[in-house]
C-alpha positions in Angstrom: 46.6 52.2 31.4 47.8 55.6 29.9 47.0 58.9 31.2 44.4 60.5 29.4 44.0 63.5 30.5 42.9 65.7 27.0 40.3 62.9 26.3 38.3 62.8 29.5 36.0 65.6 28.3 35.4 68.8 29.7 37.7 69.8 32.3 35.6 70.5 34.9 32.7 68.2 36.3 30.5 71.0 38.0 28.7 73.4 36.4 28.3 76.3 39.0 25.6 79.0 38.5 26.4 82.5 37.9 24.3 84.1 40.2 26.7 83.6 42.9 28.9 86.3 41.1 26.1 88.8 42.7 27.7 90.3 45.9 27.0 93.6 47.8 29.8 95.2 46.2 29.0 94.3 42.8 27.8 97.4 40.7 24.2 96.0 39.2 24.2 97.6 35.8 22.3 97.7 33.2 22.5 96.0 29.8 23.5 98.8 27.8 25.8 98.9 24.3 28.1 101.6 26.0 28.9 99.6 29.4 29.0 96.2 30.7 26.9 93.6 31.2 25.0 93.5 34.7 26.2 90.2 36.6 22.0 89.0 35.4 22.6 89.8 32.3 26.0 87.7 32.2 23.8 84.8 33.8 20.8 84.9 31.6 23.0 84.7 28.4 24.7 81.7 29.8 21.5 80.2 30.3 20.1 81.4 26.9 23.5 79.6 25.4 24.6 82.8 24.2 28.2 81.4 25.6 30.1 83.9 23.8 28.2 86.9 25.1 28.5 85.5 29.1 32.3 84.7 28.2 32.6 88.4 27.2 30.6 89.8 30.1 32.7 87.9 32.9 35.8 89.6 31.9 35.2 93.0 34.1 34.2 91.1 37.1 37.2 88.6 36.9 39.7 91.8 36.6 37.6 93.2 39.4 38.8 89.7 41.6 35.8 88.3 41.8 36.9 84.7 42.7 33.9 82.7 41.2 34.0 85.2 37.8 37.7 83.9 37.3 36.8 80.6 38.3 34.3 80.7 35.4 36.3 82.4 32.9 39.1 80.0 33.2 36.7 77.1 32.9 34.9 78.6 29.3 38.3 79.3 28.2 39.6 75.6 28.6 36.4 74.2 27.0 35.9 76.4 24.3 32.8 77.9 25.6 31.9 80.8 24.2 35.1 81.5 22.0 38.2 79.2 21.0 40.1 77.3 23.8 42.7 79.6 25.4 44.7 77.7 27.8 47.1 80.3 28.9 43.9 82.6 29.6 42.7 79.8 31.3 45.4 79.0 33.4 45.8 83.0 34.3 42.5 82.9 35.8 42.4 80.2 37.3 45.4 80.7 39.2 44.0 83.8 40.7 41.1 81.9 41.9 43.6 79.4 43.5 45.6 82.4 45.0 42.2 83.5 47.0 41.9 79.8 47.9 38.7 79.1 45.6 38.8 75.0 46.4 37.1 74.0 42.6 39.9 75.6 40.7 42.5 74.0 41.8 41.9 70.6 40.4 40.5 72.4 37.5 44.0 73.9 37.1 45.7 70.6 37.9 43.7 69.3 34.7 44.4 72.2 32.6 48.1 72.0 33.3 48.0 68.2 32.6 45.7 68.5 29.2 49.0 69.7 27.4 46.9 70.7 24.4 48.6 72.5 22.2 50.9 73.4 24.8 53.6 70.8 26.6 52.3 69.5 29.8 53.6 71.1 33.8 53.0 67.8 35.6 55.2 69.5 38.5 52.9 72.0 38.8 49.7 69.9 38.1 51.0 67.3 41.1 51.3 70.2 43.6 48.2 71.3 42.5 46.5 67.7 42.6 48.2 67.0 46.0 46.2 70.2 47.5 43.0 68.8 46.3 43.7 65.6 47.6 44.5 67.0 51.3 41.1 69.1 50.7 39.4 65.8 50.4 38.6 65.6 46.6 38.1 61.9 45.6 38.6 63.1 41.6 42.2 64.2 42.2 43.3 61.2 44.0 42.6 59.4 40.5 44.7 62.1 38.8 47.6 62.1 41.0 47.5 58.2 41.3 48.2 58.2 37.6 51.1 60.8 38.0 52.8 58.7 40.5 52.1 55.3 38.4 53.6 57.3 35.4 56.6 58.6 37.4 55.3 62.4 35.6 55.8 65.4 38.1 56.7 63.0 40.8 59.1 60.1 41.3 57.3 57.3 40.2 56.0 55.1 43.2 53.5 52.4 42.1 52.3 51.7 46.0 51.7 55.3 46.6 49.9 55.5 43.1 48.0 52.2 44.4 47.0 53.8 47.8 45.6 56.9 46.2 43.7 54.9 43.3 41.9 52.9 46.2 41.0 56.4 47.7 39.6 57.5 44.9 38.1 54.3 44.1 36.2 54.4 47.2 35.3 57.7 47.0 33.3 56.8 43.8 35.5 57.8 41.1 34.7 55.5 38.5 38.0 55.8 36.1 39.4 55.4 39.7 37.9 52.0 39.9 38.9 50.8 36.5 42.5 51.8 37.0 42.6 49.9 40.6 41.1 46.6 38.6 43.9 47.0 36.4 46.2 47.7 39.2 45.4 44.4 40.8 45.8 42.2 37.4 48.8 43.3 37.2 50.3 43.2 40.4 51.0 47.2 40.1 52.0 48.5 43.6 49.6 45.5 45.7 49.9 41.7 45.3 48.0 40.4 42.3 44.5 39.6 43.0 41.9 38.3 40.8 39.1 38.5 43.2 39.7 42.2 43.8 40.3 42.6 40.2 36.6 41.4 39.2 35.2 43.2 42.3 36.4 46.6 41.2 35.6 45.9 37.4 32.4 44.7 38.1 31.7 47.9 40.3 32.8 50.4 37.4 31.0 48.3 34.9 27.6 48.1 37.0 28.0 52.3 37.6 28.4 52.6 33.8 31.9 52.7 33.2 32.1 51.9 29.3 35.8 51.1 29.2 35.0 48.4 32.4 32.3 46.9 30.7 34.3 46.5 27.6 37.1 44.7 29.4 34.5 42.8 30.9 33.0 41.5 27.5 36.7 40.8 26.1 37.1 38.5 29.4 33.8 36.4 29.3 34.4 36.1 25.4 37.9 34.9 25.3 37.8 32.8 28.7 40.6 35.5 30.3 40.7 36.3 33.6 37.1 35.0 33.8 35.1 31.9 32.9 34.0 32.0 29.1 30.5 33.3 28.9 28.9 34.1 25.7 26.0 35.4 27.6 27.5 37.9 29.6 29.5 38.6 26.9 27.1 39.8 24.8 25.5 41.7 27.9 28.5 43.9 28.6 28.8 44.8 25.1 25.4 46.0 25.0 25.9 47.9 28.0 29.0 49.7 26.7 27.5 50.4 23.0 24.5 51.6 24.8 26.3 53.6 26.6 28.2 55.4 24.1 31.4 53.9 23.7 32.5 53.9 20.2 34.2 50.7 20.3 31.8 48.8 21.7 29.2 50.2 19.0 32.0 49.4 16.1 31.7 45.4 17.4 28.4 45.2 17.8 27.4 47.0 14.8 29.4 45.0 12.7 28.3 41.8 14.5 24.5 42.9 14.0 25.2 43.9 10.2 27.0 40.7 9.2 25.3 38.3 11.3 23.6 35.1 10.5 20.2 33.9 10.9 18.6 35.1 14.4 22.2 37.3 15.1 21.7 39.5 12.2 19.9 42.7 12.6 21.2 45.1 9.8 19.0 48.1 10.6 20.4 48.2 14.2 24.1 47.4 13.0 23.9 50.1 10.8 22.5 52.7 13.5 25.1 51.7 15.4 28.0 52.0 13.4 26.8 55.7 12.6 27.2 56.4 16.2 30.5 55.2 16.4 31.4 56.7 13.4 29.8 60.0 13.9 32.4 60.0 16.9 35.5 59.1 14.9 35.7 55.4 15.2 37.8 54.4 12.1 36.5 51.0 11.9 33.0 51.9 12.3 33.7 54.2 9.1 35.3 51.7 7.4 32.6 49.3 8.0 29.9 51.9 7.0 31.7 52.3 3.6 31.4 48.5 3.0 27.9 48.4 4.1 27.1 51.5 1.4 29.2 49.6 -1.2 27.7 46.4 -0.8 24.2 47.5 -0.1 23.8 45.8 3.8 21.8 46.7 5.7 21.5 50.0 3.8 20.3 50.7 0.0 23.7 50.8 -2.1 25.6 53.8 -2.7 28.9 53.9 -3.8 29.1 58.0 -3.2 28.4 57.3 0.7 30.8 54.3 0.2 33.5 56.5 -0.9 32.6 59.0 1.8 33.0 56.6 4.7 36.2 55.2 3.6 38.0 58.4 3.2 37.2 59.3 6.7 39.2 56.3 7.9 41.7 56.2 5.3 42.4 60.1 6.1 42.6 58.5 9.8 45.2 55.8 8.2 43.0 52.5 8.5 44.7 50.3 6.2 41.6 48.4 4.9 39.9 51.8 4.2 42.5 53.1 2.6 42.6 50.2 0.0 39.1 50.1 -0.8 39.0 54.0 -1.0 42.1 53.6 -3.3 40.4 50.8 -5.3 37.0 53.3 -5.9 39.4 56.0 -7.1 41.0 53.9 -9.6 37.9 52.6 -10.9 36.0 56.1 -10.7 33.2 54.4 -8.6 31.3 56.7 -6.8 34.4 59.4 -7.2 35.5 61.0 -10.4 38.3 58.6 -11.7 41.8 59.7 -9.7 44.6 57.4 -10.5 47.1 59.8 -8.8 45.0 59.9 -5.5 44.9 56.2 -5.9 48.5 55.9 -5.6 48.3 58.3 -2.6 45.9 55.7 -0.9 47.2 52.6 -1.8 50.5 54.0 -0.1 49.0 54.5 2.9 47.6 51.1 2.5 51.1 49.6 2.1 52.5 51.6 4.9 50.0 49.4 6.6 51.2 46.2 5.6 48.9 45.6 3.2 49.7 42.7 0.7 47.1 44.0 -1.7 47.8 47.5 -1.6 51.0 46.5 -2.7 49.9 44.3 -5.6 48.1 47.0 -6.6 51.0 49.3 -6.4 53.1 47.1 -8.5 50.3 46.4 -11.2 50.0 50.5 -11.7 54.0 50.9 -12.0 53.9 48.0 -14.5 51.3 49.9 -16.5 53.1 53.4 -16.2 51.0 54.9 -14.2 53.8 55.5 -11.2 57.0 56.4 -11.9 59.5 53.9 -10.9 62.2 56.3 -11.0 60.4 58.3 -8.1 61.0 55.3 -5.3 62.9 53.0 -7.4 63.2 50.5 -4.5 59.6 50.6 -3.4 58.8 50.0 -6.9 60.5 47.2 -7.1 59.0 45.7 -3.9 55.7 46.2 -5.4 56.2 45.2 -8.7 57.5 41.9 -6.8 54.7 41.6 -4.9 52.3 41.9 -8.1 54.7 39.3 -9.9 54.0 36.5 -6.7 50.1 37.3 -6.8 50.3 36.2 -10.7 50.6 39.2 -12.9 52.8 38.2 -16.1 53.5 41.5 -17.4 55.2 42.4 -13.5 58.0 39.3 -14.0 58.6 40.7 -17.8 58.9 44.2 -16.1 61.6 42.5 -13.2 63.4 40.8 -15.8 63.6 43.8 -18.1 65.0 45.6 -15.0 67.4 42.5 -14.0 69.0 42.5 -17.4 69.5 46.0 -17.3 71.9 45.5 -14.1 69.6 46.2 -11.4 70.5 43.7 -8.8 67.4 43.7 -6.6 65.4 42.7 -9.4 67.2 39.8 -10.0 67.0 38.9 -6.4 63.2 39.3 -6.4 62.9 37.1 -9.5 65.1 34.8 -8.1 62.9 34.6 -4.7 59.7 33.8 -7.4 61.1 31.1 -9.0 62.7 29.4 -5.8 59.4 29.8 -4.0 57.1 29.2 -7.0 55.1 32.4 -6.5 53.3 33.7 -9.6 55.9 31.3 -11.3 56.4 27.5 -11.8 59.0 26.7 -9.1 62.5 26.7 -11.5 65.7 26.2 -8.9 68.1 26.6 -11.8 66.5 30.1 -13.1 66.1 31.1 -9.1 70.4 30.6 -8.7 71.0 32.0 -12.2 68.8 34.9 -10.7 70.6 34.8 -7.5 74.0 35.0 -9.1 74.3 38.5 -10.2 72.5 40.1 -7.5 75.2 38.2 -5.1 78.2 39.0 -6.7 76.7 43.1 -6.7 76.8 42.5 -2.8 73.7 41.7 -2.0 73.8 39.8 1.2 70.4 37.8 1.0 70.8 36.8 -2.5 74.4 35.6 -1.4 73.1 33.4 1.3 70.4 32.0 -1.0 73.1 31.3 -3.8 75.2 29.5 -1.0 72.3 27.4 0.1 70.9 26.0 -3.4 75.1 25.3 -3.9 74.8 23.4 -0.5 72.0 21.4 -1.4 72.7 20.8 -5.3 69.2 22.3 -5.7 69.2 23.4 -9.6 72.7 23.4 -9.7 75.6 21.6 -9.4 76.5 20.8 -5.4 79.5 22.8 -4.4 80.5 22.7 -1.0 83.1 25.5 -1.4 81.8 27.6 -3.4 78.4 27.3 -0.8 80.6 28.0 2.0 81.9 30.9 0.5 78.6 32.9 -0.6 77.6 31.8 3.1 80.6 33.2 4.4 80.6 36.5 2.4 77.0 36.9 3.4 77.6 36.8 7.1 80.4 39.3 6.7 78.1 41.4 5.4 75.9 41.4 9.0 73.4 38.7 8.0 72.9 36.8 11.2 71.0 34.0 9.9 74.3 33.6 7.3 76.4 33.1 10.0 74.6 30.2 11.4 74.4 28.6 8.1 78.1 28.8 7.6 78.8 27.0 10.7 76.3 23.9 9.9 77.9 23.6 6.3 81.4 23.7 8.3 80.8 20.8 10.1 79.8 18.8 6.5 83.7 20.0 5.1 87.1 19.2 5.5 89.7 21.5 7.0 91.1 21.7 3.7 87.7 22.3 2.0 87.0 25.3 4.9 90.4 26.8 3.9 89.8 27.2 0.3 86.0 28.5 0.5 87.7 31.1 3.2 90.4 32.1 0.8 87.9 32.5 -2.0 85.8 34.5 0.2 88.2 36.9 1.2 89.3 37.6 -2.5 85.4 38.3 -3.0 85.1 40.9 -0.1 88.0 43.0 -1.0 86.9 43.4 -4.2 83.6 45.0 -2.7 
């Protein structure tokens, strides 16, 4: 389980009242334009939600050395309450509070040092503070320190000590520690693997409302991994996690309800759950909302809203959303037509290994919407995928490139004709295209040409020439070629091998 300091919400669990700032030594000042706020006025501002005024008003009391003011000011700065986040300022005030032995400040300061956003985390100082907090009996500090020992950050990695700290924290009621402990028992990390203890702690955390524990139970019951397969229990824990606000659970359940059949379908609730997850930034939910609006499933059909949600997910580089958005941009559907922007999103899809994105990029290259000179090799790959998908113009485009002396285009055409992808399979044409690519030094084409010569598929069988090309491909670093060369050698006489090797050496010297 990764350390997730910055994702755990507010950096302090407890919210102290400002009334404790008052003391006999404090000057009870009135709220005036010229003087500082009284402590009562600071408290009133905080309770009224005027955090900016409260944060500003705390400064004078923190500077006077009042420890609770220092703690609260550090808390507000760390959590961007009443102003922008200021981790350096938070550290300053919390360090002063720690120097006055203020117990709650110790854990909060440790979490600030762990947050590392935007500063680089100081794991060593965090570990020192957490150790002090653990010694003071703070169960939550044990969770964080246990994580540091698991990861070897700020301390020497020690799985057993990490397990001991996590156990104490879990027994102290810290849900994250209970979930982490279940994982440690499952993996045998710092302790002997124990499926009974795994289930015990996982269930305990889940029953107390830990979303990730609930999701683990969902996956385990759904897949029958670690627990007997049980669709009803899987559905129960998925629902619990979704009701608890976990975006992943909301997306999974929302999608199932949106697309369900018969009794399992509840498009209205499905959209509601997807919206909750999407508004928390869950890209899969955003993309699925885009689909809902694009298709009119569970909501009135609305291309403009579809584009909005697809864009949010695509800007998080979710592949399927990027490809869908690109198509809308290319068609001018729900948005002004913009081919350049469509290309940009198709490229995000291509980076995510979308074959459809590559095919569409290839089509746009052939149509002249993408200058192939900008990314020549990528353009060739894209057009090759478009050709394999059955676009005749893409085959013609590659053929023109091959005729113009582009060896990679010739290799791609060789693949198309050898595999019968988008064209009728023709081994003779494949060999004819592989040959110039092989002569230009492309190892893959050399191997494929050699294999065709070895089998006599589309060309006259010639083991000497086959061994030569496969040997050259191996010399160019293609591991598969080395294996194929050895197999070919078993079919040849020593004289044939010697001749093939001599031919290969001549070719290698030329290259």
